[in-house]
C-alpha positions in Angstrom: -10.2 27.1 37.4 -12.1 24.5 39.3 -13.5 21.2 37.9 -17.0 22.7 38.3 -16.0 25.6 36.1 -15.0 23.1 33.4 -18.5 21.6 33.0 -20.0 24.6 31.1 -16.9 25.0 29.1 -16.9 21.4 27.9 -20.6 21.5 27.3 -20.2 24.5 25.0 -17.2 23.0 23.3 -19.2 19.8 22.6 -22.2 21.7 21.3 -20.0 24.0 19.0 -18.2 21.0 17.6 -21.4 19.1 16.9 -22.8 22.2 15.1 -19.6 22.2 13.0 -20.0 18.5 12.3 -23.7 19.1 11.2 -22.8 22.0 9.0 -20.0 19.8 7.4 -22.5 17.0 6.8 -25.2 19.4 5.4 -22.7 21.0 3.1 -21.4 17.6 2.0 -25.0 16.3 1.4 -26.6 19.3 -0.3 -23.7 20.7 -2.2 -21.9 17.5 -3.0 -21.5 18.1 -6.8 -20.2 21.7 -6.3 -17.7 20.6 -3.6 -16.5 17.7 -5.8 -16.0 20.0 -8.8 -14.0 22.4 -6.7 -11.8 19.8 -5.1 -11.3 17.7 -8.3 -9.9 20.8 -10.0 -7.2 21.0 -7.3 -6.5 17.4 -6.6 -8.0 15.3 -9.5 -9.7 12.6 -7.3 -12.5 10.3 -8.1 -16.0 10.7 -6.6 -15.6 7.5 -4.6 -12.3 8.7 -3.1 -13.8 12.2 -2.4 -16.7 10.6 -0.5 -14.5 8.3 1.4 -12.2 11.1 2.5 -15.1 13.2 3.7 -16.8 10.3 5.5 -13.5 9.4 7.1 -12.8 13.0 8.1 -16.3 13.3 9.7 -15.7 10.0 11.6 -12.3 11.1 12.9 -13.8 14.5 13.9 -16.7 12.9 15.7 -14.4 10.5 17.6 -12.3 13.4 18.6 -15.3 15.3 19.9 -16.4 12.2 21.8 -13.0 11.5 23.4 -11.9 15.1 24.1 -15.1 16.9 25.0 -18.0 14.6 25.8 -16.2 11.9 27.8 -14.5 14.4 30.2 -17.9 16.2 30.5 -19.7 13.0 31.5 -16.9 12.2 34.0 -17.2 15.6 35.6 -20.9 15.3 35.8 -20.5 12.0 37.5 -18.1 13.4 40.0 -19.8 16.8 40.8 
């Protein structure tokens, strides 16, 4: 696989990961109460902790996408 072949792959990976992030954010925003009731039955956490865990998870996921997908894609676009 050549570096030029990696560009479309990294582009699709970035797009798919951002769609997953947007779905996660939409589910968290629009179904917050239902998700909280489901998770609080299992783990017994407060609303503030639940919100912090989800926002932190989204932040870590986004940083992972930026570092592992988008940055190599930009570097390849600059080289080829």
